[in-house]
PLY file of the C-alpha trace (Angstrom):
ply
format ascii 1.0
element vertex 374
property float x
property float y
property float z
element edge 373
property int vertex1
property int vertex2
end_header
-12.20 1.39 9.09
-13.75 4.17 11.07
-14.70 7.65 9.40
-11.84 9.24 11.27
-9.51 6.78 10.76
-10.10 6.86 6.82
-9.96 10.82 6.52
-6.80 10.32 7.73
-5.24 7.61 5.83
-6.98 7.51 2.51
-5.46 9.04 -0.16
-4.27 7.87 -4.03
-0.72 6.84 -3.75
1.52 9.89 -3.94
4.83 10.57 -5.03
5.99 9.65 -8.59
6.65 6.09 -8.29
5.63 3.31 -10.30
2.55 2.77 -8.52
1.79 6.13 -7.68
-1.64 7.42 -8.70
0.64 10.37 -11.03
1.73 7.45 -13.23
-1.47 5.29 -12.95
-3.96 7.88 -13.67
-4.23 7.90 -18.00
-7.16 5.78 -18.02
-9.00 8.54 -15.59
-7.64 11.16 -17.75
-8.86 9.80 -20.84
-12.45 8.94 -19.66
-12.59 12.62 -18.44
-12.02 13.76 -21.60
-14.48 11.31 -22.98
-16.99 13.42 -21.06
-16.37 17.00 -22.05
-18.98 17.33 -24.26
-20.98 16.35 -20.88
-19.33 19.22 -18.93
-19.56 21.94 -21.46
-23.11 21.11 -21.49
-23.49 21.74 -17.59
-21.10 24.81 -17.79
-23.47 26.24 -20.44
-26.31 26.20 -17.70
-23.99 27.98 -14.96
-25.50 31.59 -14.55
-22.86 33.94 -15.42
-22.71 36.57 -12.70
-21.28 40.42 -12.77
-17.89 40.50 -14.37
-16.37 42.63 -11.12
-16.99 39.14 -9.18
-14.36 36.04 -9.03
-15.70 33.43 -11.14
-15.11 30.39 -8.33
-14.31 26.66 -9.44
-13.70 23.88 -7.03
-12.51 20.17 -7.92
-13.53 17.60 -4.83
-11.12 14.72 -4.55
-8.82 16.42 -6.60
-6.14 13.59 -6.05
-2.64 14.65 -7.12
-2.77 13.68 -11.08
-2.60 16.05 -13.77
-6.14 15.36 -14.75
-7.83 17.85 -12.21
-5.38 20.78 -13.62
-6.66 20.13 -17.47
-10.40 20.19 -16.37
-9.82 22.87 -14.35
-8.12 25.08 -17.29
-11.35 23.57 -19.61
-13.75 24.97 -16.96
-12.09 28.52 -16.80
-11.58 28.77 -20.54
-14.93 27.64 -21.58
-16.73 30.06 -19.09
-14.29 33.11 -20.04
-15.36 32.16 -23.66
-19.06 32.83 -22.75
-18.47 35.86 -20.81
-16.54 37.03 -23.82
-19.46 35.52 -26.31
-21.93 37.70 -23.83
-19.80 40.86 -24.97
-18.08 41.17 -20.90
-14.78 41.00 -20.06
-14.09 37.66 -18.53
-13.93 37.90 -14.52
-10.76 36.74 -12.15
-11.01 33.24 -11.91
-10.15 31.30 -8.47
-9.98 27.30 -8.58
-10.08 25.52 -5.33
-8.12 21.77 -5.55
-9.84 19.67 -2.29
-9.20 16.52 -1.06
-8.25 14.65 2.16
-5.24 16.39 4.18
-3.70 12.88 3.58
-3.62 13.92 -0.43
0.25 14.43 -1.77
-0.36 18.21 -2.36
3.01 18.70 -2.91
3.25 17.07 -5.91
-0.19 18.59 -7.35
0.94 21.81 -6.62
4.49 21.27 -8.53
1.98 20.36 -11.90
0.92 23.87 -11.45
1.67 26.05 -14.18
2.83 29.49 -12.66
0.21 32.18 -12.74
-0.06 34.27 -16.44
2.00 37.54 -16.64
0.26 40.45 -17.28
-2.36 42.20 -15.41
-5.57 41.34 -17.08
-7.32 38.26 -17.35
-7.30 38.42 -21.15
-3.42 38.19 -20.96
-3.65 35.34 -18.51
-5.86 33.53 -21.07
-3.60 34.00 -24.33
-0.13 33.23 -22.51
0.57 29.32 -23.23
2.24 27.19 -20.31
0.38 29.93 -17.77
-2.22 29.75 -15.10
-5.34 31.78 -15.73
-6.78 31.19 -12.51
-5.66 32.05 -8.81
-5.26 28.16 -6.98
-5.49 27.57 -3.31
-5.56 23.78 -1.81
-8.39 22.90 0.39
-7.78 20.18 2.74
-11.10 18.36 4.26
-13.87 15.70 3.45
-16.40 16.78 0.98
-18.94 14.73 3.08
-18.70 17.81 5.15
-18.35 21.78 4.32
-15.47 23.14 2.85
-16.61 26.61 1.65
-18.36 29.35 2.96
-21.95 29.88 1.99
-22.98 30.92 -1.50
-19.48 31.09 -2.67
-18.72 28.63 -5.37
-20.01 28.96 -8.97
-19.22 25.49 -10.33
-18.28 22.28 -8.89
-16.65 19.13 -10.04
-16.27 16.04 -8.86
-14.71 13.04 -10.57
-13.97 9.27 -9.82
-14.10 10.14 -6.33
-17.66 10.02 -4.73
-17.68 6.15 -4.67
-15.25 6.19 -2.21
-17.15 6.20 1.23
-16.49 8.26 4.33
-15.99 4.75 5.73
-16.31 0.92 5.56
-19.84 -0.06 7.27
-19.35 -0.92 11.04
-21.72 -3.76 10.51
-19.28 -5.24 7.21
-16.42 -6.10 9.75
-18.47 -6.43 13.29
-18.21 -10.51 13.46
-21.82 -10.43 15.60
-23.13 -8.92 12.58
-25.37 -10.55 10.01
-23.57 -8.10 7.70
-20.32 -9.53 8.63
-18.53 -9.62 5.13
-16.41 -12.97 6.25
-13.87 -14.10 3.81
-14.29 -11.10 1.53
-12.41 -7.72 1.25
-15.24 -5.99 -0.59
-18.95 -5.95 -1.34
-18.46 -8.00 -4.73
-20.52 -11.63 -4.46
-20.78 -10.50 -0.42
-24.21 -11.43 1.13
-27.76 -9.37 1.19
-26.98 -7.66 4.72
-23.77 -6.48 3.67
-24.92 -5.33 0.58
-27.60 -3.39 2.27
-24.93 -2.10 4.77
-22.86 -0.79 1.86
-25.80 0.75 0.39
-27.19 2.72 3.37
-23.61 4.48 3.78
-23.57 5.25 0.14
-26.90 7.04 0.67
-26.00 8.59 4.05
-22.87 9.75 2.54
-24.31 11.24 -0.85
-27.15 13.03 0.96
-24.48 14.75 3.43
-22.40 15.66 0.25
-25.35 17.13 -1.30
-26.46 18.79 1.85
-23.07 20.55 1.88
-22.61 21.51 -1.18
-26.32 22.90 -1.30
-25.18 25.68 1.14
-21.80 26.33 -0.55
-23.11 27.02 -4.10
-24.20 30.48 -5.36
-27.63 30.89 -6.85
-27.56 29.57 -10.62
-24.50 27.55 -9.96
-23.64 24.11 -11.41
-22.05 20.66 -10.66
-20.99 18.21 -12.68
-20.17 14.89 -11.13
-18.76 11.51 -11.92
-18.46 8.12 -9.99
-18.13 4.81 -10.66
-21.59 3.00 -11.68
-23.45 -0.57 -12.16
-25.37 -1.84 -14.87
-26.96 -4.55 -12.67
-29.45 -3.74 -10.01
-28.12 -6.06 -7.73
-25.62 -4.46 -5.49
-23.27 -7.70 -5.00
-22.66 -7.32 -8.58
-19.99 -4.22 -8.76
-19.13 -4.85 -12.33
-15.92 -3.04 -13.20
-15.21 -2.26 -9.23
-15.92 -6.14 -8.51
-13.21 -7.14 -10.71
-10.64 -4.72 -10.01
-11.20 -5.43 -6.05
-13.05 -8.60 -5.94
-11.41 -10.87 -8.28
-7.45 -11.20 -8.47
-7.20 -8.72 -5.41
-9.52 -11.15 -3.31
-7.63 -14.08 -4.56
-4.02 -12.01 -3.49
-5.86 -11.77 0.09
-6.59 -15.52 0.09
-2.98 -16.47 -1.07
-1.61 -14.75 2.10
-4.37 -16.61 4.56
-3.39 -19.96 2.58
0.50 -19.18 3.13
-0.27 -18.69 6.62
1.63 -15.00 5.95
-1.69 -13.68 7.76
-4.73 -14.69 9.54
-8.18 -14.91 7.88
-9.38 -12.78 10.78
-6.85 -9.97 9.41
-8.24 -10.59 5.97
-11.98 -10.08 7.24
-10.78 -7.07 8.86
-9.89 -5.45 5.52
-12.94 -4.19 3.62
-12.72 -1.87 0.18
-14.89 1.50 1.35
-16.04 1.62 -2.58
-19.96 1.39 -3.72
-20.57 1.75 -7.08
-24.38 2.63 -7.32
-26.94 2.14 -9.95
-28.23 5.34 -11.44
-32.05 4.81 -9.70
-29.95 4.51 -6.76
-28.47 7.70 -7.27
-31.70 9.42 -8.38
-33.52 8.39 -5.50
-30.73 10.23 -2.96
-30.71 13.45 -5.17
-34.43 13.51 -5.53
-34.77 12.71 -1.92
-32.56 15.51 -0.71
-34.53 18.18 -2.92
-31.91 20.83 -3.27
-30.63 20.06 -6.69
-32.54 19.82 -9.51
-31.28 17.02 -12.52
-30.16 18.50 -15.78
-28.68 15.33 -16.70
-28.46 11.80 -14.93
-26.89 8.51 -16.70
-24.54 5.78 -17.46
-21.56 6.30 -19.15
-19.26 3.45 -20.49
-15.76 4.54 -19.53
-13.70 1.65 -20.82
-10.84 -0.26 -19.26
-9.07 1.30 -16.20
-5.87 -0.38 -17.90
-3.63 1.35 -20.25
-1.38 -0.80 -21.79
0.47 -0.17 -25.01
0.73 -3.92 -25.86
-2.34 -5.41 -24.91
-1.06 -9.10 -26.00
1.95 -8.78 -23.66
0.46 -10.68 -20.33
3.33 -9.17 -17.79
2.53 -5.57 -19.25
-1.13 -6.24 -18.53
-0.27 -7.87 -15.12
1.82 -4.93 -14.16
-0.61 -2.56 -15.05
-3.57 -4.09 -13.22
-1.39 -4.35 -9.77
-0.22 -0.65 -10.13
-3.60 0.17 -10.73
-5.05 -1.55 -7.71
-2.14 -0.51 -5.60
-2.33 3.26 -6.47
-6.07 3.76 -5.63
-6.00 1.51 -2.34
-2.29 0.61 -1.53
-2.27 3.20 1.04
-5.19 1.32 3.23
-3.46 -2.11 2.62
-0.26 -0.74 3.83
-1.72 0.59 6.97
-3.59 -2.70 7.60
-0.88 -5.07 7.40
2.26 -3.37 6.64
4.49 -2.18 3.80
6.56 -6.06 3.30
3.36 -8.05 3.62
1.38 -5.31 0.76
4.49 -5.64 -1.28
3.62 -9.45 -0.91
0.18 -9.00 -1.41
0.58 -7.06 -4.89
3.18 -9.49 -6.29
0.54 -12.05 -6.25
-2.19 -9.75 -7.80
0.65 -9.13 -10.31
1.48 -12.76 -11.00
-2.43 -13.48 -10.98
-3.41 -10.87 -13.26
-0.45 -11.73 -15.51
-1.96 -15.29 -15.66
-5.31 -14.01 -16.55
-4.67 -10.99 -18.91
-6.40 -11.99 -21.96
-9.42 -12.14 -19.64
-8.80 -8.79 -18.15
-8.57 -6.93 -21.15
-11.55 -8.43 -22.62
-14.08 -8.31 -19.20
-12.52 -5.26 -17.46
-14.75 -2.47 -18.13
-15.62 0.55 -15.94
-19.17 2.52 -16.14
-19.49 5.77 -14.83
-22.63 7.84 -13.40
-22.59 11.28 -14.73
-24.44 13.73 -13.06
-25.14 17.45 -13.91
-27.05 19.16 -10.90
-28.39 22.53 -10.55
-29.08 24.80 -7.91
0 1
1 2
2 3
3 4
4 5
5 6
6 7
7 8
8 9
9 10
10 11
11 12
12 13
13 14
14 15
15 16
16 17
17 18
18 19
19 20
20 21
21 22
22 23
23 24
24 25
25 26
26 27
27 28
28 29
29 30
30 31
31 32
32 33
33 34
34 35
35 36
36 37
37 38
38 39
39 40
40 41
41 42
42 43
43 44
44 45
45 46
46 47
47 48
48 49
49 50
50 51
51 52
52 53
53 54
54 55
55 56
56 57
57 58
58 59
59 60
60 61
61 62
62 63
63 64
64 65
65 66
66 67
67 68
68 69
69 70
70 71
71 72
72 73
73 74
74 75
75 76
76 77
77 78
78 79
79 80
80 81
81 82
82 83
83 84
84 85
85 86
86 87
87 88
88 89
89 90
90 91
91 92
92 93
93 94
94 95
95 96
96 97
97 98
98 99
99 100
100 101
101 102
102 103
103 104
104 105
105 106
106 107
107 108
108 109
109 110
110 111
111 112
112 113
113 114
114 115
115 116
116 117
117 118
118 119
119 120
120 121
121 122
122 123
123 124
124 125
125 126
126 127
127 128
128 129
129 130
130 131
131 132
132 133
133 134
134 135
135 136
136 137
137 138
138 139
139 140
140 141
141 142
142 143
143 144
144 145
145 146
146 147
147 148
148 149
149 150
150 151
151 152
152 153
153 154
154 155
155 156
156 157
157 158
158 159
159 160
160 161
161 162
162 163
163 164
164 165
165 166
166 167
167 168
168 169
169 170
170 171
171 172
172 173
173 174
174 175
175 176
176 177
177 178
178 179
179 180
180 181
181 182
182 183
183 184
184 185
185 186
186 187
187 188
188 189
189 190
190 191
191 192
192 193
193 194
194 195
195 196
196 197
197 198
198 199
199 200
200 201
201 202
202 203
203 204
204 205
205 206
206 207
207 208
208 209
209 210
210 211
211 212
212 213
213 214
214 215
215 216
216 217
217 218
218 219
219 220
220 221
221 222
222 223
223 224
224 225
225 226
226 227
227 228
228 229
229 230
230 231
231 232
232 233
233 234
234 235
235 236
236 237
237 238
238 239
239 240
240 241
241 242
242 243
243 244
244 245
245 246
246 247
247 248
248 249
249 250
250 251
251 252
252 253
253 254
254 255
255 256
256 257
257 258
258 259
259 260
260 261
261 262
262 263
263 264
264 265
265 266
266 267
267 268
268 269
269 270
270 271
271 272
272 273
273 274
274 275
275 276
276 277
277 278
278 279
279 280
280 281
281 282
282 283
283 284
284 285
285 286
286 287
287 288
288 289
289 290
290 291
291 292
292 293
293 294
294 295
295 296
296 297
297 298
298 299
299 300
300 301
301 302
302 303
303 304
304 305
305 306
306 307
307 308
308 309
309 310
310 311
311 312
312 313
313 314
314 315
315 316
316 317
317 318
318 319
319 320
320 321
321 322
322 323
323 324
324 325
325 326
326 327
327 328
328 329
329 330
330 331
331 332
332 333
333 334
334 335
335 336
336 337
337 338
338 339
339 340
340 341
341 342
342 343
343 344
344 345
345 346
346 347
347 348
348 349
349 350
350 351
351 352
352 353
353 354
354 355
355 356
356 357
357 358
358 359
359 360
360 361
361 362
362 363
363 364
364 365
365 366
366 367
367 368
368 369
369 370
370 371
371 372
372 373
Protein backbone atom coordinates (compact mmCIF):
# COMPACT_ATOMS: atom_id res chain seq x y z
CA UNK A 1 0.00 0.00 0.00
CA UNK A 2 1.63 3.25 -1.12
CA UNK A 3 1.95 6.25 1.19
CA UNK A 4 -0.70 8.33 -0.62
CA UNK A 5 -3.12 5.42 -0.88
CA UNK A 6 -2.72 4.56 2.81
CA UNK A 7 -3.32 8.16 3.86
CA UNK A 8 -6.63 8.13 2.02
CA UNK A 9 -7.76 4.82 3.53
CA UNK A 10 -6.22 4.31 6.95
CA UNK A 11 -8.44 5.04 9.91
CA UNK A 12 -9.87 3.24 12.86
CA UNK A 13 -13.30 1.91 11.95
CA UNK A 14 -15.73 4.83 12.20
CA UNK A 15 -19.39 5.06 13.14
CA UNK A 16 -20.95 3.51 16.22
CA UNK A 17 -21.33 -0.15 15.23
CA UNK A 18 -20.21 -3.26 17.11
CA UNK A 19 -16.79 -3.33 15.43
CA UNK A 20 -16.29 0.47 15.43
CA UNK A 21 -13.30 1.97 17.18
CA UNK A 22 -15.67 3.92 19.43
CA UNK A 23 -16.98 0.63 20.85
CA UNK A 24 -13.62 -1.16 20.90
CA UNK A 25 -11.28 1.35 22.49
CA UNK A 26 -11.87 0.53 26.15
CA UNK A 27 -8.51 -1.23 26.46
CA UNK A 28 -6.63 1.73 25.01
CA UNK A 29 -8.53 4.04 27.36
CA UNK A 30 -7.50 1.86 30.32
CA UNK A 31 -3.89 1.73 29.11
CA UNK A 32 -3.86 5.53 28.73
CA UNK A 33 -5.24 6.03 32.24
CA UNK A 34 -2.57 3.75 33.69
CA UNK A 35 0.10 6.11 32.31
CA UNK A 36 -1.35 9.37 33.62
CA UNK A 37 1.38 9.70 36.27
CA UNK A 38 3.98 9.69 33.49
CA UNK A 39 2.01 12.25 31.48
CA UNK A 40 1.76 14.41 34.61
CA UNK A 41 5.56 14.35 34.93
CA UNK A 42 5.94 15.45 31.31
CA UNK A 43 3.47 18.31 31.81
CA UNK A 44 5.30 19.46 34.94
CA UNK A 45 8.39 19.97 32.79
CA UNK A 46 6.59 22.12 30.21
CA UNK A 47 7.47 25.81 30.24
CA UNK A 48 4.54 28.07 31.14
CA UNK A 49 4.44 31.09 28.84
CA UNK A 50 2.60 34.35 29.47
CA UNK A 51 -1.06 33.85 30.51
CA UNK A 52 -1.92 36.37 27.81
CA UNK A 53 -0.88 33.84 25.14
CA UNK A 54 -3.15 30.81 24.51
CA UNK A 55 -1.71 27.48 25.63
CA UNK A 56 -1.86 25.02 22.71
CA UNK A 57 -2.28 21.25 22.99
CA UNK A 58 -2.28 18.86 20.02
CA UNK A 59 -3.32 15.19 20.00
CA UNK A 60 -1.77 13.45 17.00
CA UNK A 61 -3.59 10.33 15.84
CA UNK A 62 -6.66 11.26 17.88
CA UNK A 63 -8.97 8.72 16.16
CA UNK A 64 -12.67 8.90 17.03
CA UNK A 65 -13.05 7.51 20.56
CA UNK A 66 -13.56 9.25 23.88
CA UNK A 67 -9.93 8.62 24.99
CA UNK A 68 -8.64 11.73 23.26
CA UNK A 69 -11.20 13.98 24.97
CA UNK A 70 -10.40 12.52 28.38
CA UNK A 71 -6.67 13.09 27.83
CA UNK A 72 -7.03 16.65 26.53
CA UNK A 73 -9.27 17.47 29.53
CA UNK A 74 -6.59 16.03 31.81
CA UNK A 75 -3.81 18.07 30.15
CA UNK A 76 -5.77 21.33 30.24
CA UNK A 77 -6.82 20.90 33.88
CA UNK A 78 -3.29 19.97 34.99
CA UNK A 79 -1.66 22.90 33.20
CA UNK A 80 -4.33 25.31 34.48
CA UNK A 81 -3.57 24.10 38.00
CA UNK A 82 0.15 24.80 37.43
CA UNK A 83 -0.66 28.40 36.47
CA UNK A 84 -2.84 28.83 39.56
CA UNK A 85 -0.13 27.34 41.80
CA UNK A 86 2.30 29.86 40.30
CA UNK A 87 -0.10 32.66 41.26
CA UNK A 88 -1.19 33.41 37.70
CA UNK A 89 -4.58 33.29 36.01
CA UNK A 90 -4.76 30.38 33.53
CA UNK A 91 -4.53 31.38 29.86
CA UNK A 92 -7.10 30.39 27.26
CA UNK A 93 -6.52 26.89 25.93
CA UNK A 94 -6.66 25.64 22.37
CA UNK A 95 -6.78 21.93 21.51
CA UNK A 96 -6.13 20.49 18.06
CA UNK A 97 -7.38 16.98 17.29
CA UNK A 98 -5.38 15.62 14.37
CA UNK A 99 -5.63 12.46 12.30
CA UNK A 100 -5.71 11.37 8.68
CA UNK A 101 -8.53 12.86 6.56
CA UNK A 102 -10.25 9.45 6.51
CA UNK A 103 -10.77 9.59 10.29
CA UNK A 104 -14.38 9.84 11.47
CA UNK A 105 -14.16 13.39 12.80
CA UNK A 106 -17.98 13.58 12.85
CA UNK A 107 -18.20 10.98 15.63
CA UNK A 108 -15.35 12.68 17.51
CA UNK A 109 -16.90 16.15 17.33
CA UNK A 110 -20.27 14.78 18.49
CA UNK A 111 -18.52 13.51 21.63
CA UNK A 112 -17.14 16.96 22.43
CA UNK A 113 -19.13 18.78 25.13
CA UNK A 114 -20.00 22.42 24.39
CA UNK A 115 -17.59 25.16 25.39
CA UNK A 116 -18.06 26.34 28.98
CA UNK A 117 -20.42 29.19 29.81
CA UNK A 118 -19.06 32.42 31.18
CA UNK A 119 -16.36 34.70 29.98
CA UNK A 120 -13.42 33.61 32.11
CA UNK A 121 -11.27 30.50 31.91
CA UNK A 122 -11.86 30.01 35.64
CA UNK A 123 -15.62 29.64 35.03
CA UNK A 124 -15.03 27.27 32.11
CA UNK A 125 -12.78 25.04 34.18
CA UNK A 126 -15.31 24.99 37.05
CA UNK A 127 -18.33 24.05 34.95
CA UNK A 128 -19.41 20.40 34.72
CA UNK A 129 -20.00 18.75 31.35
CA UNK A 130 -18.48 21.76 29.62
CA UNK A 131 -15.35 22.18 27.58
CA UNK A 132 -12.61 24.46 28.92
CA UNK A 133 -10.74 24.82 25.61
CA UNK A 134 -11.34 25.84 22.01
CA UNK A 135 -11.31 22.79 19.74
CA UNK A 136 -10.41 22.24 16.10
CA UNK A 137 -9.73 19.28 13.83
CA UNK A 138 -6.53 19.10 11.79
CA UNK A 139 -6.60 16.50 8.99
CA UNK A 140 -3.25 15.26 7.71
CA UNK A 141 -0.38 12.83 8.24
CA UNK A 142 1.76 13.48 11.31
CA UNK A 143 4.75 12.35 9.26
CA UNK A 144 4.58 15.83 7.71
CA UNK A 145 4.10 19.38 8.99
CA UNK A 146 0.67 20.12 10.46
CA UNK A 147 1.09 23.40 12.37
CA UNK A 148 2.89 26.75 12.05
CA UNK A 149 6.40 27.04 13.47
CA UNK A 150 6.71 27.47 17.24
CA UNK A 151 2.96 27.27 17.82
CA UNK A 152 2.34 24.19 20.04
CA UNK A 153 3.14 23.82 23.76
CA UNK A 154 2.30 20.13 24.24
CA UNK A 155 2.13 17.30 21.74
CA UNK A 156 0.43 14.08 22.80
CA UNK A 157 0.26 10.94 20.69
CA UNK A 158 -0.82 7.52 21.92
CA UNK A 159 -1.17 4.19 20.13
CA UNK A 160 -0.43 5.73 16.72
CA UNK A 161 3.29 5.87 15.96
CA UNK A 162 3.51 2.12 15.37
CA UNK A 163 1.41 2.72 12.24
CA UNK A 164 3.83 3.18 9.36
CA UNK A 165 3.25 5.74 6.62
CA UNK A 166 3.16 2.83 4.15
CA UNK A 167 3.83 -0.87 3.77
CA UNK A 168 7.51 -1.10 2.74
CA UNK A 169 7.54 -1.44 -1.06
CA UNK A 170 9.88 -4.43 -0.93
CA UNK A 171 7.50 -6.43 1.30
CA UNK A 172 4.94 -6.76 -1.51
CA UNK A 173 7.40 -6.88 -4.44
CA UNK A 174 7.69 -10.48 -5.67
CA UNK A 175 11.14 -9.76 -7.13
CA UNK A 176 12.52 -8.62 -3.78
CA UNK A 177 14.24 -10.77 -1.15
CA UNK A 178 12.05 -8.90 1.36
CA UNK A 179 8.82 -10.17 -0.30
CA UNK A 180 6.64 -11.27 2.61
CA UNK A 181 5.33 -14.38 0.87
CA UNK A 182 2.59 -16.26 2.65
CA UNK A 183 2.19 -13.65 5.39
CA UNK A 184 0.15 -10.53 6.08
CA UNK A 185 2.36 -9.17 8.87
CA UNK A 186 6.04 -8.95 9.81
CA UNK A 187 5.64 -11.38 12.74
CA UNK A 188 7.54 -14.56 11.87
CA UNK A 189 8.78 -13.12 8.57
CA UNK A 190 12.26 -13.40 7.10
CA UNK A 191 15.23 -11.19 8.00
CA UNK A 192 15.03 -9.11 4.79
CA UNK A 193 11.36 -8.34 5.38
CA UNK A 194 12.11 -7.36 8.97
CA UNK A 195 14.87 -4.99 7.82
CA UNK A 196 12.49 -3.35 5.31
CA UNK A 197 9.92 -2.74 8.05
CA UNK A 198 12.60 -1.54 10.45
CA UNK A 199 13.96 0.94 7.89
CA UNK A 200 10.45 2.25 7.18
CA UNK A 201 9.87 2.80 10.90
CA UNK A 202 13.18 4.66 11.26
CA UNK A 203 12.41 6.91 8.27
CA UNK A 204 8.89 7.64 9.51
CA UNK A 205 9.85 8.42 13.11
CA UNK A 206 12.65 10.72 11.90
CA UNK A 207 10.12 12.60 9.72
CA UNK A 208 7.73 12.86 12.67
CA UNK A 209 10.41 14.28 14.98
CA UNK A 210 11.69 16.71 12.35
CA UNK A 211 8.19 18.14 11.84
CA UNK A 212 7.44 18.46 15.55
CA UNK A 213 10.77 20.15 16.23
CA UNK A 214 9.71 22.99 13.94
CA UNK A 215 6.17 23.24 15.34
CA UNK A 216 6.88 23.12 19.06
CA UNK A 217 7.44 26.21 21.18
CA UNK A 218 10.77 26.40 22.97
CA UNK A 219 10.30 24.77 26.36
CA UNK A 220 7.45 22.63 25.05
CA UNK A 221 7.09 18.92 25.65
CA UNK A 222 5.94 15.82 23.83
CA UNK A 223 4.46 12.66 25.32
CA UNK A 224 4.43 9.64 23.01
CA UNK A 225 3.08 6.12 23.46
CA UNK A 226 3.33 3.38 20.84
CA UNK A 227 3.37 -0.40 20.71
CA UNK A 228 6.75 -1.76 21.70
CA UNK A 229 8.37 -5.15 21.97
CA UNK A 230 10.54 -6.85 24.56
CA UNK A 231 12.44 -9.06 22.11
CA UNK A 232 15.45 -7.64 20.20
CA UNK A 233 14.39 -9.65 17.12
CA UNK A 234 11.97 -7.51 15.03
CA UNK A 235 10.25 -10.61 13.62
CA UNK A 236 8.92 -11.28 17.13
CA UNK A 237 6.34 -8.49 17.41
CA UNK A 238 4.98 -9.65 20.77
CA UNK A 239 1.35 -8.66 21.38
CA UNK A 240 1.03 -7.11 17.93
CA UNK A 241 2.22 -10.44 16.53
CA UNK A 242 -0.56 -12.28 18.35
CA UNK A 243 -3.16 -9.77 17.20
CA UNK A 244 -2.17 -9.63 13.52
CA UNK A 245 0.00 -12.71 13.04
CA UNK A 246 -1.90 -15.61 14.62
CA UNK A 247 -5.63 -16.14 14.10
CA UNK A 248 -5.81 -13.16 11.73
CA UNK A 249 -3.06 -14.73 9.59
CA UNK A 250 -4.74 -18.14 9.77
CA UNK A 251 -8.05 -16.60 8.66
CA UNK A 252 -6.39 -15.29 5.48
CA UNK A 253 -4.97 -18.77 4.89
CA UNK A 254 -8.49 -20.21 5.33
CA UNK A 255 -9.79 -17.97 2.53
CA UNK A 256 -6.95 -19.10 0.26
CA UNK A 257 -7.50 -22.79 1.02
CA UNK A 258 -11.24 -22.43 0.46
CA UNK A 259 -10.60 -20.82 -2.92
CA UNK A 260 -12.24 -17.53 -1.94
CA UNK A 261 -9.07 -15.54 -2.69
CA UNK A 262 -5.75 -16.35 -4.38
CA UNK A 263 -2.50 -16.66 -2.47
CA UNK A 264 -1.26 -13.65 -4.48
CA UNK A 265 -4.18 -11.59 -3.19
CA UNK A 266 -3.30 -12.55 0.39
CA UNK A 267 0.39 -11.79 -0.16
CA UNK A 268 -0.53 -8.34 -1.50
CA UNK A 269 -1.91 -7.39 1.92
CA UNK A 270 0.43 -6.44 4.77
CA UNK A 271 -0.47 -4.72 8.03
CA UNK A 272 1.58 -1.46 8.13
CA UNK A 273 2.43 -1.75 11.83
CA UNK A 274 5.85 -2.00 13.45
CA UNK A 275 6.43 -2.39 17.20
CA UNK A 276 9.98 -1.16 17.86
CA UNK A 277 12.27 -1.95 20.76
CA UNK A 278 13.23 0.80 23.20
CA UNK A 279 16.76 0.83 21.76
CA UNK A 280 15.46 1.30 18.20
CA UNK A 281 13.26 4.18 19.33
CA UNK A 282 16.13 5.81 21.25
CA UNK A 283 18.51 5.50 18.30
CA UNK A 284 16.17 7.47 16.03
CA UNK A 285 15.54 10.21 18.63
CA UNK A 286 19.27 10.60 19.33
CA UNK A 287 20.17 10.58 15.63
CA UNK A 288 17.61 13.33 14.99
CA UNK A 289 19.08 15.38 17.83
CA UNK A 290 16.21 17.88 18.14
CA UNK A 291 14.75 16.56 21.40
CA UNK A 292 16.13 15.72 24.79
CA UNK A 293 14.86 12.48 26.32
CA UNK A 294 13.33 12.96 29.77
CA UNK A 295 11.92 9.43 29.94
CA UNK A 296 11.98 6.43 27.64
CA UNK A 297 10.80 3.09 28.91
CA UNK A 298 8.79 -0.02 28.15
CA UNK A 299 5.45 -0.09 29.93
CA UNK A 300 3.30 -3.20 30.38
CA UNK A 301 -0.07 -2.24 28.97
CA UNK A 302 -2.06 -5.41 29.48
CA UNK A 303 -4.49 -7.10 27.12
CA UNK A 304 -6.25 -5.30 24.27
CA UNK A 305 -9.28 -7.53 24.88
CA UNK A 306 -11.89 -6.14 27.24
CA UNK A 307 -14.39 -8.82 28.28
CA UNK A 308 -16.86 -9.00 31.13
CA UNK A 309 -16.64 -12.80 31.33
CA UNK A 310 -13.12 -14.12 30.55
CA UNK A 311 -14.41 -17.70 30.74
CA UNK A 312 -16.99 -17.06 28.01
CA UNK A 313 -15.12 -18.27 24.92
CA UNK A 314 -17.68 -16.75 22.53
CA UNK A 315 -17.29 -13.33 24.16
CA UNK A 316 -13.48 -13.57 23.93
CA UNK A 317 -13.75 -14.59 20.27
CA UNK A 318 -16.03 -11.62 19.51
CA UNK A 319 -13.70 -9.24 21.36
CA UNK A 320 -10.71 -10.48 19.35
CA UNK A 321 -12.52 -10.19 16.00
CA UNK A 322 -13.99 -6.77 16.80
CA UNK A 323 -10.67 -5.42 18.13
CA UNK A 324 -8.86 -6.62 15.03
CA UNK A 325 -11.54 -5.25 12.72
CA UNK A 326 -11.76 -1.88 14.48
CA UNK A 327 -8.08 -1.16 13.79
CA UNK A 328 -7.44 -2.73 10.37
CA UNK A 329 -10.89 -3.55 8.97
CA UNK A 330 -10.91 -0.49 6.71
CA UNK A 331 -7.70 -1.70 5.01
CA UNK A 332 -9.08 -5.23 4.63
CA UNK A 333 -12.33 -3.89 3.12
CA UNK A 334 -10.34 -1.88 0.60
CA UNK A 335 -8.20 -4.89 -0.34
CA UNK A 336 -10.77 -7.67 -0.73
CA UNK A 337 -14.18 -5.96 -0.47
CA UNK A 338 -16.70 -5.93 2.34
CA UNK A 339 -18.25 -9.35 1.65
CA UNK A 340 -14.93 -11.20 1.78
CA UNK A 341 -13.92 -9.05 4.74
CA UNK A 342 -17.00 -10.34 6.57
CA UNK A 343 -15.88 -13.89 5.73
CA UNK A 344 -12.37 -13.18 6.96
CA UNK A 345 -13.39 -11.76 10.32
CA UNK A 346 -15.92 -14.54 10.87
CA UNK A 347 -12.94 -16.93 10.54
CA UNK A 348 -11.00 -14.80 13.05
CA UNK A 349 -13.97 -15.02 15.41
CA UNK A 350 -14.18 -18.81 15.08
CA UNK A 351 -10.47 -19.37 15.57
CA UNK A 352 -10.24 -16.94 18.49
CA UNK A 353 -13.23 -18.58 20.17
CA UNK A 354 -11.53 -21.97 19.89
CA UNK A 355 -8.34 -20.57 21.45
CA UNK A 356 -9.98 -18.17 23.91
CA UNK A 357 -8.18 -19.44 27.01
CA UNK A 358 -4.73 -19.09 25.38
CA UNK A 359 -5.60 -15.60 24.13
CA UNK A 360 -6.62 -14.37 27.57
CA UNK A 361 -3.35 -15.69 29.02
CA UNK A 362 -0.93 -14.71 26.26
CA UNK A 363 -2.22 -11.57 24.52
CA UNK A 364 -0.39 -8.75 26.30
CA UNK A 365 0.68 -5.41 24.90
CA UNK A 366 3.83 -3.56 25.84
CA UNK A 367 4.09 0.14 25.07
CA UNK A 368 7.05 2.41 24.58
CA UNK A 369 6.50 5.58 26.59
CA UNK A 370 8.62 8.57 25.62
CA UNK A 371 8.69 12.02 27.22
CA UNK A 372 10.69 14.41 25.04
CA UNK A 373 11.51 18.11 25.42
CA UNK A 374 12.76 20.77 23.04
